N, C-alpha and C positions, 0 to 999 in steps of 0.2 A: 479503597482497600487500605486498611490500617495495618502497619507493620509494627510488631511489639518493639520496644526499646532495645532489647539485647539482639534481636535479628537486625535491626537497623545498624547498631554498633558493629556487628560482625561484617555487614555489607560495606560500611565505610572503612573498616580495617582492610577489607579485601581491596577496595579501590585504591586506597593510599599504598597498600603493599604492591599492587600492580605497578604503581609509578616507581617505587623502590626496585621492583623486579626489572623494570625497563632499564634503570640505571645500572642495576647488577648485570644484566644481560649484555648491554652495550660495552661497559667497561671490561667484562670478562672476555667478550669477543675481540676487542681491540688488543688486549694484552695476549690472549691466546694465539691470535693470528699473526701478530707482528713482533712478539718478543722471542718466541721459540722456548719459552719457559714451560716447565711442568705444569700440570693441572693446578696443584695446590697454591702456589703463589698468585696465580691469576685469580683464582676462586677467592682466596683470603682478601686481597685488595678490593675485588668487586663487592664482596660481602660487607667489608667495612664501610665502604661508600654508601651501600644501600641501607645499612643499619642506622647510620647517623640520620639520614633522610627520613626513614620510616619512624623512628623514635620521636623525632621533632614533630612531625605532623600528627601522629597518632595520640601523642600526649595531649596536644592542644585541641585537636578537632574530634577525635574518636572517643577518647576517654574523658575529655573536658576536665582534667584533673589539676588540682593545685598541690597534689602530693609533692613532698620535698624532692626537687628535681635531682639533687646529687644522690640521694638515696634511691630514688627510682632508677637512675643511671647505674648505680652499683648493682642493683638487682638484675638489670638487663645485662650488665657485664658478666654477672654470675651465670645467667642463662647462656650467654655466648661462650663463657669459659668451658662449658660442657658441650654445647652444640658445635662450636667452631672446630675443635680438634676432631670430633667424631665425623663431621661432615667433610673436613679437609682430608683426613686420612682415608676414610671410606671412599670419597670421590676420587681421590688419587689412585687408590687401589683399583677401583672399578675402571677408570679411564686408562691408566698406565699399565697395569698388570693384566686385567681381563680384557683390555681393548674395547671397552664400551665407548660409544660416541660421547665426547666431552659435553656436548650440549644436552644430551639425554640426561647425563649424570647431574648437570647443572640444574635442569628443570626438576628432577626428583628431589634434589636437596632443597630447592626453593619451595616445593610443595610442602615437604616436611617442616621446613622453617615457617611458612605461613601458618600452618595449623598449630603447631606447638607453641609458637611465639604469641599468637593471639590468646590462647589459653593461659599461657604464663603471664602475659601482661595484664589480662583481665582479672585473674584471680590471685596472683602473687604480687605483682608490681603495684597495681592500683587497687585491687580488692574493693573495700567499701569507699574508697576515695574517688570513685568515678562521678562525673557530672556535678562536681562541687566548685567549678570556677564560677565567678560572679555572673557572667552572661547565662550559664546553665542554671544557676540558682534563681535568677530573675525569671527565666522562662518557666521553670518548674513552679515558682510561686504564682505566676500568671495563669498556668494551666490548672493549678489547684483552686484558685479563686474562680475560675470559670466553670468548675464542676458543680 
């Protein structure tokens, strides 16, 4: 069974994001259970840890990009400048005011982050600069020669 390149890219992003989600969930749970803090600081710290992990892995292995790292990071920071306040305030409202379960709110935010971040990174951060790392170029050249 052959999976097209974009489907495989989405699967890799999902798998790396699951590892980041594990980091986020564990750090959120530790902060939530042992600090007595409100939802939002626990969420914000956990989100920051997972973003650093996820950006690093996905830039190298999912998007295989040599795009200027500082510019790519600034674009991702721009995404999170919008996503983080919305998800922090919304999550805090849902958990603290409406008394939704903190973990349900966390997983809803994580799902929204997964979908929107993949689309943002694929089409805004990396765009046409995917698969341009040297190993990816060499592999693409080999595949082209074998056709």
